[in-house]
N, C-alpha and C positions, 0 to 999 in steps of 0.2 A: 381550466377544467369547466365543462358545461354540464356535468352530471351532478344534480343536487345531492345525491347520496354521498358523493365523494367530498363535497364541500362540507357537509355535515360531519363526516368522519374526521376531517382535518381539524375542524373547530374543536371537537372533543379532544383530539390528540394534543392540539396546541394548548388547551387548558390544562391538561395533565402535565405537559412539559413545563409550563410556568411554575407549577407547584414543585416540580422536581429539580428545576435548574438553578444554577448560581453562576457567579463569574469566576474566571481564572486570571483576573487582572494581575495578581501577584506574581504569576509566572509567565506573563506574556508581554509582548511589546508590539508597537504599531508596525504593520507591514508596509514595505515599499518595494517595488520591483527593482531588481538590479539591472534590468535592461528595459529599453523603451518598448512598450507594447505596440502592436500594430494599431493603426488608426481605427478608432471605433471600438476597440476592445477594452478600453479602460473601464475599471469597475466604478460605477456611479456611487457617489456618496449617498447614503441612505440610512435611516434609522433601522436597526435590525429588529425584526419582530421578536417578541418574547419567546416564541417557540423555537428560535434558532440559537438561543443563548447556550453557551457551553455547559456541560454537566458540572456540577459543583466539584471542585478539586479538593480532596481531603489530604491532610498532611500525614505522611507515613514516616515515622521516625527512622525505620530501617533504611529508607531511601535517601535520607537527608545527608548522610556522610559520603554518598557516591558522587564522584566527579561528573558534572555535566558541562558540555562546552558552553561558553558564554554566547549571548545573542550576537555579539560582534567581536572583532579582534582575534587575537591569536588563541589557538587551542593548546592545552597542555600536551606534552609529548612524553613518551616513555621509550626505553631502550628495547632493542630486540631481545636481549637477555631477560629483562624483567617481564617481557611478554611471553617468554617460553621458547624463543627461537635462537638459533645460532646466527651470528652475523652473516656468515657465508651462506647459510640456508635461506635467510631472508633475502639476500642479494639474488639468489637463484630464483626465488619466487617472483621478485620484481622483474627480473630479466625474462622469465617465461611470459609474464603478463605483457610486458613491453613488446615481445615478439608475436603477440596474438592480436594485433590491430587495435590495441586499447588506446583510449585517450585519457582516461582517469582511473586511478586505483587508490583505495585507502584501506588501511587496517586499523581498527581501534581495539585496544585492550583496556578494559576497565574504563572505557570512555575516552582514553587518551590516544593520540595518534602514535602509531608505531611507524607507519610510513604513509606518505601522501605523494603521489606521482601524477604528473601531467605530461602528455605528449601531443604531437601534431597540432600545436597551437592552442590547445585547451588550457584554461586557467581555472583558478578556484571560483571565478565568477561565471564560468561558462555553464549555460543551461542546456539540457538535452531532453528530448522526448524519451522517457524511460520505458516506453512500450508497456508490456504487461506487468512490469513492476507495479504499475498503478493499481492492479487488482488487489494487492495486499493493503494498499492505502484505503481503497474503497471498502474492503472488508472491515477495517478499523472504524471508518465513518458509519457503516451500518451498525456496528456495535454501539457506537456513541448515540446514534439515532434511537436504538432500542432503549438505551439507558435513559434517554430523555422522555421515553414514553411515546415517541412519534410513530413507532411501528413495532410489529412483532415478526419474527423470522418466518412464522407459518401463515402470515397474511398472504392472500392471493395477490400477485403482482397487479392484476386487473382492478384491485381496489384503488390503485394509485395512477394507473395509466389508462388512457382511453382505448376502446376496442380497436383492434387492428395493429397493436404493437408487435404482433408476430404475423406470420402468414398461415397460422393454424386456424382451425375453426374456433368459434366463440367458446364452445364448451371445452375444447382442448386448451385454449388460452387461459380460461378461468381456473384450470386445475394446477397451474404453475405458481408456486409460491416464491417468496423472497429467498427462502432457504435453498430451493432448487437452483436459482441463479447463483447463489453464494457457493454452491458445491459442484457446479458444472453437471447437474443432473436434471436439466430442464426437459430432456427428451426431444429438443428441437434440433433440426439439421443446422450445421454451422454456416451454411451458405444460403439456404432458402428460407430458414426460420419456420419451416413446416414441421409438424409433429411426426417423429419417427418412432418414438418409444414413449411409454407411460412415464410421466415425471417421477423422479426418485428411484428409477430402476437401473439406469445405466449411466456411468460416468463418461463424458465425452467433452474434450476441451472445446469451448465455444465462446470466442470473444464477442461475437455479435449479440448473443443472448446475454452475456455478462454486462455489456454496455448499457442495458436497460436499467441497471441499478443506479446509474447516475440520475436518470430521470425519476426513479422512485425516490431517491434522497431529496431531490429538488421539490417534488410534489409533497412529500411528507413534511419537509421543513418550510415550504412555501418561500424558498429563496434559491439563489443560484449556487452552483457547486463551488465556485471560488469563495463566496461569502461564507458558506457553512464550513468549508474546509479550514478557512482561517479562524473563524470564530470558535470552532470546536476543538481544533487540533494544531494547525500550523503555527498560529501565533504563540501558543504555549511552549512549543519545542524549538522555536527559532527558525522555522522555514519562512523566509522573508520573500514571498513571491505571490503577489495578489492576483496575478493572471496566469497561474501555473497551469490551470486546466484550459484547454481551448480545442475547438474542432480542428482536426488534422487538415492541413491545406491540400493534401493530395489523397486520392482514393475515393472510390464511389461510396455512396450511402449504402446502408444495409438493405436487405430485401424488403423491409417495412418502410424504407425511406428515411431512416434516421442517420445523421452523420456520426462517424466514429470520432471520439475525442481522445486527445493525448494529454499526458501530464509531463511537464518539463521541470526538471530539478537539477540543482548543482550536485556535485559529488558529495560535498559535506552535508547537504540536505538529505541525501539518501542515507548517509551515515547517521544523521540525527534520528531519522525514522527507525532505522535498524536498532539503534541503541534504546530508543523509547520502547520498541517492541520487546527487546531482550529483557528489559526491566519491568515487564508486565504492565505497561501503561503508566509507569511512574516516572516523573521528571523532576529531579531535584527535591524529592520529598513530597511532591504534589501528585496524588493519585488521580489521573485524568480519566482513564477508562475504568470500568469495573475491574477490580483486581483479578477476577476469574476469566476475563474476556479472552486473553491470549491462550490460556490453557484450553479453553473451549475451541478457539479458532485453530489451534495446533493439534487437535485430536483427529485422528484419521477417520474419514467417513466410511460407512460400510461398503460403498461401491469402489473405493480406491484406497489402498493401504498407505499411499504416500501423498495424500491430498487432504487438506482441511477446508477451512473457509477462505478460499482464494489464496492460500499459502501452500507452497510445496514442502512436504515433510521429507526432505531428502535422506535424512538419517534413518527413516523407516523403510527405505527402498534399498536398492543395490549399493548406493554410496555409503550406507551405514554398516555394510558387512565387512568382515575381515579387518577389524580394528578401526573402522571408520567412526565418526562422531555420531552417535545414535540420536542425539537431540538436535541435530542440524536441521534448521528450517530456512526457507529462502523465498524471496520475491524475485521472480525470474521473468525477463522480457526478451523479445526478439532481438536479434543481433547481439546477444550476450550482454544485455543490461542486467546487472545482478546486485542483489543485497543478500548476503549470507549472514545468518545469526546462529551463533554457537554458544548457548548459555553455559554449558559445562566448563568451557575454557575461557569464558568472558571475552569472546571475540566477535566483532562485527566487521565484515569485509564487503566493500563495494567495488563495482567495476562498470565503466561505460566504454563505448567504442563501437566499431564495426564487428561483425561476427569473427570470432577467433579462428574458426575453421568451418565447422558445419553450420549451415543456416537453418535455424529452427524458430518456433514460436516461443519456446521457454527453455525446457531442459535441453542441454547440448553436451557435446564432448568437452567443452571448456570446463564444465563443472568438475568432471572427474580429473582432468589435468591439473586444475588449480588445487583441488583438495589433496591430490597426491603430492604436489609441490609443497603445500603447507605441512603435510604430515612429515615429509622428509626434512623439512626445515626445523621441526621441533627438536630442541636441544635435549 
């Protein structure tokens, strides 16, 4: 950053974060990548600046008795019956998923594995770019950055990024806030990054605009995305991948010249994140996010009844009708990378693979087919 006013702002925010922050060492472990990172992509050893320290985790007694998967080793399992399924119904679900070009599939009930399946050479250690599932992870990191005092949702994005982060005019660019990027209401065209609508007026799915939030986080925390993800969240919940975020090796940069980044996770890491979200940011009794964060993130925005802060509120749309699960929320990615969270029945479901049938950026026909299969499998 070469703008003095931005440096001054970051200094103030960093000082506030020091006062608000504490460690989560009691519920975290050292990260190591399960695969060899590409040459030159290893995370350098460095002292983490105080402003990037994780928010202080508080002990919540009600969360202390809930099972959480261990950092390493085997996870506890439960039966189909105890999870509310018939044996034959669960088998039908697994078969439907297997027949839909899937490579991994997990179901957790009360944090325990009901089923864990791998196909096409995938294993529990296989990582995959989870596409737009990353958006819901980024949403959580934004919440943690706010908790640290590093940013406010109504801050202009231009407080953190240099002019020209879009192809809009300087005035149009300056009107776009973090909240607008978090809710897909930036008013930017998804290909040209030029302004087409006033910010906050129209919901339009826009990955290129969303991707600027990574740079906002890095500017606010004054560190890289992998470091802050690990220090604030991944270490605490057992996501053991210090190079999870990386520029995608294929694809052109966006209209403003920025590379698009991917997030690569294992199936169980997706399940961990889904479980953490379902428990309102609590992990083994340690409250990592503000306890109200997910309630806020899962509240429908005025411009779209089935969208929150980079989460799909599927239960508030057509999938919640006719006996559907009305509190169903999901992190959805292209080619049917999925994390489904169903608090009312204590289920987390994940899926990776190629597109089950329709090729989309997020919501697809696979959602309805899987949810119908799960409904039919309920004993």
